C-alpha positions in Angstrom: 139.2 89.7 288.2 142.2 89.0 286.5 145.8 89.3 287.7 147.8 89.9 284.4 147.1 91.2 281.0 143.8 89.9 279.1 144.8 88.6 275.7 141.4 87.9 274.4 137.7 88.4 274.7 134.7 86.6 273.0 130.9 87.1 273.3 128.9 84.4 274.2 125.0 85.4 273.3 122.9 83.1 274.9 123.2 83.3 277.8 124.6 86.9 277.4 128.3 86.1 278.6 131.7 87.4 277.9 134.8 85.1 278.1 138.2 86.6 278.9 141.5 84.8 278.3 144.5 85.9 280.3 148.2 85.5 281.0 147.2 84.4 284.5 146.2 81.0 283.1 142.6 81.5 283.8 139.4 82.0 281.5 137.0 84.0 283.3 133.0 83.8 282.3 131.4 87.0 283.2 127.6 87.7 282.7 126.9 90.9 281.4 123.5 91.0 282.6 124.2 90.4 286.2 127.9 92.0 286.1 129.6 89.4 288.0 132.0 86.4 287.3 129.7 83.5 286.8 132.9 80.7 286.5 136.5 80.4 286.0 138.1 77.7 283.7 141.5 76.3 284.6 143.9 74.0 283.1 146.4 75.7 281.0 150.1 75.5 282.3 151.2 78.9 280.7 149.2 82.0 279.7 146.1 81.9 277.1 146.4 83.8 274.1 143.2 83.1 272.2 139.7 82.1 272.6 137.2 81.0 270.1 133.4 80.4 270.6 130.7 78.5 268.5 127.1 78.3 269.5 126.7 75.3 267.2 127.3 71.7 268.4 126.3 72.4 272.1 128.3 75.6 272.5 132.1 74.8 272.8 134.9 77.2 273.3 138.4 76.6 272.1 141.4 78.1 274.2 145.0 78.4 272.9 147.6 78.6 275.3 151.3 79.7 275.2 152.3 76.1 276.1 151.2 75.1 272.6 148.0 73.3 273.7 144.4 73.9 272.7 141.8 73.1 275.2 138.2 72.5 274.2 135.7 73.5 276.8 132.1 72.6 277.2 129.8 74.8 279.6 128.4 71.8 280.9 131.1 69.3 280.9 134.5 70.8 281.7 137.7 70.7 279.6 139.4 68.3 277.1 142.8 69.0 275.6 143.7 68.8 272.0 
């Protein structure tokens, strides 16, 4: 799992996942059904302090890190910086 403090958790309803943001600079997608890590998003230079997810507009997730950057994540296409 994570190697440091988890700062935020969001639920992703379809499929049933949980995304966790951590000081270790990683976001982990965990399947609540299968109880295993489904993927890891990397890209922040410092720890991640907050996540938000919308099921609308193709299901994007936004993460905000301590380096004062926000990243926009697509589950199909990866990451883009804001």
